[in-house]
N, C-alpha and C positions, 0 to 999 in steps of 0.2 A: 270070280269072282269073287270075292273074301271082303265082306264087313265087317268091320274091328270100329273098336267103344271101347271109352275111357272106361274105369274101373268104378266109379262115378254109378253108371249105365247097368253091368248087370249087380254093382250091389243093389242095387232097385229092385230088380227082377227076385233078388232073392229078398228081401222083406220085404216082397209081397206074398210069396213063398209063405214065412214063418208064420205073417198075419191071414194069412187064407188059408190054412190048411186046418180039418178037424185032428189033424191029430202030427203024434212028435214024429219029424224026419229026423231025425242025431245027424246026419249029412249038415241039414240045413247049418243047422244049429254048430257047426263045425267052417264052414266054408264062411258062417258070419264071422265069427272070428279069424279065421284068413286076412275077411277084408277091415276088422278094426285093427289088425293088428298092422297094417302097412299104413294107420291112419288114415282108411277109407273115408274114404263123405257119397253119402247118397245122394243122387240126381232123385233132389227132390219132384220136378219136374214129372221122370219115367213114374216115381215110387202113385202122385197123386193124383195121375192118368190111367193108372193100372189098377188101384185100390176106385177108384169112382166106376171101370168098365165092370168089375168082376169084384164079385166075396161078401163082402156084412156091411161094406161100406157101401157100396153100391147104389149110384143115383144121389149118393147122398150131400157130392161137391163140396166133398170137405176142399177146408183149406189147409195144406202142410206146414208147418212152422219147423225152424231144426231143430225142433227139442219136443216133437209129440212123434219120429217115430222109435227113439228112445224110451219114452215113456210106452208106447200103443208097444212096442219091443215085449216090456215086464213086466206090464199087463200081462201077457199071454201068456206067457214064459210063467208068475206068478200064477196064472188060475192052474196052466197045465200037469202043473208042478204042486198043487194045489194050497204053495205059499200065498202070506200076502203082506 
């Protein structure tokens, strides 16, 4: 049996990894840029469910709109690189 997903599903998983890791894994940022270069859309339902289960948003029942992932990733990147 083989499972197949559209691009928004694994893109959500990649965003979850980027947002929840305590360290920078450069391959994740490469993959993120790959998804973006293909016009990637994030499956917000998958991302929201993953963030509510694991990571700093665990149990907070956040509601992710279309702008939330970009803002959260920018904040994480700026914090990781020491820029504001």
